[in-house]
C-alpha positions in Angstrom: 9.3 31.8 -6.4 5.8 30.8 -5.2 6.3 27.2 -6.1 9.6 27.0 -4.2 8.1 28.8 -1.2 5.1 26.5 -1.0 7.2 23.3 -1.5 9.3 24.4 1.7 6.0 25.2 3.5 4.5 21.9 2.5 7.5 19.8 3.4 8.3 21.4 6.7 4.5 21.1 7.9 4.0 17.6 6.6 7.1 16.1 8.4 6.4 18.1 11.6 2.9 16.8 11.8 4.1 13.3 10.9 6.4 13.5 14.0 3.5 14.9 16.1 1.1 12.2 15.0 3.6 9.6 16.0 3.9 11.1 19.5 0.2 11.5 20.2 -0.7 8.1 18.8 -0.1 5.8 21.9 -2.2 8.3 23.9 -5.2 8.0 21.4 -5.6 4.3 21.3 -8.5 2.9 23.2 -7.4 1.1 26.6 -7.3 -2.7 26.1 -7.2 -2.4 22.2 -5.3 -5.2 20.3 -1.8 -4.6 19.1 -1.8 -2.7 16.0 -5.2 -0.7 16.5 -5.1 2.8 15.0 -5.5 5.9 17.1 -6.1 9.5 16.1 -2.5 10.1 15.6 -2.6 7.7 12.6 -5.6 9.5 11.1 -3.7 12.9 11.7 -0.7 11.6 9.9 -2.7 10.4 6.9 -5.1 13.3 6.4 -2.7 16.4 7.4 -0.8 16.3 4.1 -3.9 16.4 2.0 -5.3 19.3 4.0 -1.9 21.2 3.7 -2.2 20.7 0.0 -5.7 21.9 -0.3 -4.8 25.0 1.8 -1.7 25.8 -0.5 -3.8 25.4 -3.6 -6.7 27.5 -2.3 -4.7 30.2 -0.4 -1.1 29.6 -1.3 -1.5 30.5 -5.0 -0.9 27.0 -6.3 -4.2 26.8 -8.2 -5.6 23.5 -9.4 -4.3 23.1 -13.2 -1.6 20.5 -12.3 -3.7 18.3 -10.0 -4.3 15.7 -12.8 -8.0 15.0 -12.3 -8.5 13.8 -15.8 -8.0 10.1 -16.2 -6.6 10.6 -19.7 -7.3 7.1 -21.0 -6.9 8.0 -24.7 -3.4 7.1 -25.9 -2.3 5.9 -22.5 -3.3 2.3 -22.4 0.2 1.1 -22.0 0.7 3.5 -18.9 -2.6 2.4 -17.3 -1.7 -1.1 -17.9 1.7 -0.8 -16.2 0.0 1.0 -13.1 -2.2 -2.1 -12.8 0.3 -4.7 -13.1 3.6 -3.4 -11.8 2.9 -4.4 -8.1 1.5 -7.9 -8.9 4.6 -8.5 -11.1 7.2 -7.1 -8.7 5.6 -8.8 -5.7 5.2 -12.2 -7.4 8.9 -11.9 -8.4 10.1 -11.2 -5.0 8.1 -14.0 -3.4 9.4 -16.5 -6.1 12.9 -15.4 -5.5 12.4 -15.6 -1.9 11.1 -19.2 -2.1 13.9 -20.3 -4.6 16.7 -18.6 -2.5 15.2 -19.7 0.9 14.6 -16.2 2.1 10.8 -16.8 2.7 8.4 -19.7 3.1 4.9 -20.1 1.8 2.3 -21.4 4.3 -0.4 -23.2 2.3 -2.8 -23.4 5.2 -3.0 -19.6 5.2 -3.9 -19.1 1.5 -7.5 -18.9 2.0 -6.9 -16.2 4.7 -4.8 -14.2 2.2 -7.5 -14.5 -0.5 -10.3 -13.4 2.1 -8.1 -10.4 3.1 -7.9 -9.0 -0.5 -11.4 -7.5 -1.0 -11.6 -5.7 2.3 -8.0 -4.7 2.0 -8.6 -3.3 -1.5 -11.7 -1.2 -0.3 -9.8 0.2 2.5 -6.8 1.1 0.3 -9.0 2.8 -2.3 -10.2 5.2 0.4 -6.8 5.8 2.1 -5.0 6.3 -1.1 -7.2 9.2 -2.1 -5.6 11.2 0.6 -2.1 9.9 -0.1 -1.9 10.0 -3.8 -3.8 13.2 -4.3 -1.1 14.7 -2.1 2.2 13.0 -3.3 1.4 12.6 -7.1 -1.3 15.2 -7.1 0.7 17.8 -5.6 4.3 17.3 -4.6 5.4 15.4 -7.8 4.1 18.0 -10.3 5.4 20.9 -8.3 8.7 19.5 -8.1 8.7 18.6 -11.7 7.7 22.0 -12.6 11.1 23.3 -11.4 12.7 21.7 -14.4 15.6 20.0 -12.6 17.1 16.9 -13.8 14.5 14.2 -13.8 16.4 11.7 -11.6 16.9 14.6 -9.1 13.2 15.5 -9.1 12.2 11.8 -8.6 14.8 11.5 -5.6 13.3 14.6 -4.0 9.8 13.2 -4.2 10.9 10.0 -3.0 12.9 11.3 0.0 10.0 13.5 1.2 7.5 10.8 0.9 9.7 8.3 2.6 10.7 10.7 5.4 7.0 11.3 6.0 6.6 7.5 6.6 9.3 7.2 9.1 7.4 8.5 12.2 4.6 6.4 11.3 6.8 3.1 11.1 8.5 4.0 14.4 5.2 4.5 16.2 3.1 1.8 14.6 5.4 -1.0 13.3 6.1 -2.8 16.6 8.4 -5.5 15.2 11.0 -3.0 14.6 14.0 -3.3 17.0 16.8 -0.7 17.4 19.2 -3.1 15.8 17.0 -3.0 12.7 16.8 0.7 12.2 20.5 1.1 10.9 19.5 -0.6 7.7 15.7 -0.2 7.7 15.8 3.6 7.4 18.1 4.0 4.5 16.4 1.1 2.7 13.0 2.7 3.1 14.2 5.9 1.9 16.0 4.3 -1.1 12.9 2.1 -1.7 10.7 5.2 -1.6 12.9 6.9 -4.2 12.8 3.7 -6.4 8.9 3.6 -6.3 8.7 7.3 -6.9 10.6 6.8 -10.2 7.9 4.5 -11.4 5.0 6.6 -10.0 6.7 9.7 -11.4 7.2 8.4 -14.9 3.6 7.2 -15.3 2.4 10.7 -13.9 4.6 12.5 -16.3 3.4 10.2 -19.3 -0.4 10.4 -18.5 -0.6 13.9 -16.7 -3.2 12.0 -14.4 -3.1 11.4 -10.7 -5.5 8.3 -11.2 -3.0 5.7 -12.3 -0.9 6.3 -9.2 -3.9 6.0 -7.0 -4.8 2.6 -8.6 -1.2 1.4 -8.7 -0.8 2.3 -4.9 -4.0 0.8 -3.9 -3.1 -2.6 -5.6 0.3 -2.5 -4.0 -1.0 -1.8 -0.5 -3.8 -4.6 -1.1 -1.3 -7.3 -2.1 1.5 -6.5 0.3 -0.6 -6.1 3.3 -2.7 -9.2 2.6 0.5 -11.3 2.1 2.2 -10.1 5.4 -0.8 -9.9 7.6 -2.4 -13.2 6.6 0.8 -15.2 7.3 0.7 -16.6 3.9 4.4 -15.8 3.6 6.9 -16.2 6.4 10.1 -14.3 6.2 13.1 -16.0 7.3 14.9 -14.2 10.0 18.2 -12.6 8.8 17.0 -12.6 5.3 13.9 -10.5 5.6 15.7 -7.3 4.3 16.1 -8.9 0.9 12.7 -10.6 0.3 10.0 -8.4 2.1 7.6 -7.2 -0.5 7.5 -3.8 1.1 9.4 -0.7 0.0 12.3 -1.5 2.2 13.0 -4.9 0.4 16.3 -5.1 -1.4 15.0 -7.3 -4.3 12.0 -5.0 -4.8 14.1 -1.9 -4.8 16.4 -3.3 -7.6 13.1 -4.3 -9.6 11.5 -0.8 -9.2 14.6 1.0 -10.2 15.0 -1.3 -13.4 11.4 -0.7 -14.2 11.6 3.0 -13.6 14.7 3.3 -16.0 12.7 1.3 -18.6 9.7 3.5 -18.3 11.8 6.6 -18.6 13.3 5.4 -21.6 10.0 4.5 -23.1 8.5 7.9 -22.3 11.4 9.8 -23.8 11.4 7.7 -26.8 7.7 8.1 -27.3 8.1 11.9 -26.9 10.8 11.9 -29.5 8.7 9.8 -31.8 5.7 12.4 -31.3 8.1 15.3 -32.0 
């Protein structure tokens, strides 16, 4: 009962504060700042779920036993390797298919800008994803899994809440979105969040650690943001829905679902072997 109550509290407050953050964001950006400059709304959006998680663990009766603070390297080399490689592999395949099928173009002149963006992007993502992954894979995922529902339903719930939390952010901060794009962008982002949550979740269940999700998310943010912000890849108008390296890309969604299913089969087979 405590877990269900706290999951309800967590979800309501996290999504409500995300909406509030998107509303106040334009009023907290410094006057004359460049497009894309973050204000206090974005900081509130990122940190609030982490704070709610702490409050529920300290005062709500959730405790700390399922946070997954141990890295659990022993016996989990495969899962750690997957967490490091999955985003580089998926993004590389998306870009290669995009080039072959003329869904995107590479600008060789911007390759040095892309490389230069990797290190600062990695450092920034390391810090950001402490807040994000200790919330989503350190709290929400293990709490949902503890309810013992069908695993695919559990992955879907985690992904939907995680994706819904992103929506006010993208509406407020992704200025390239137009009303005509929202009819497909919103469902694709939610489906993409579910697809990625399957992979994150299977690794979390196999390792019982939050750290593989932290490093996986960090690598994904680093590569995806550097590719798009550097201009190294140029998405072709009308085909960006297929080949964007973000969670909302159709090819990326398919690949993550395939990888997630494979990881689930491997985890279940490994558990049966141990039994």
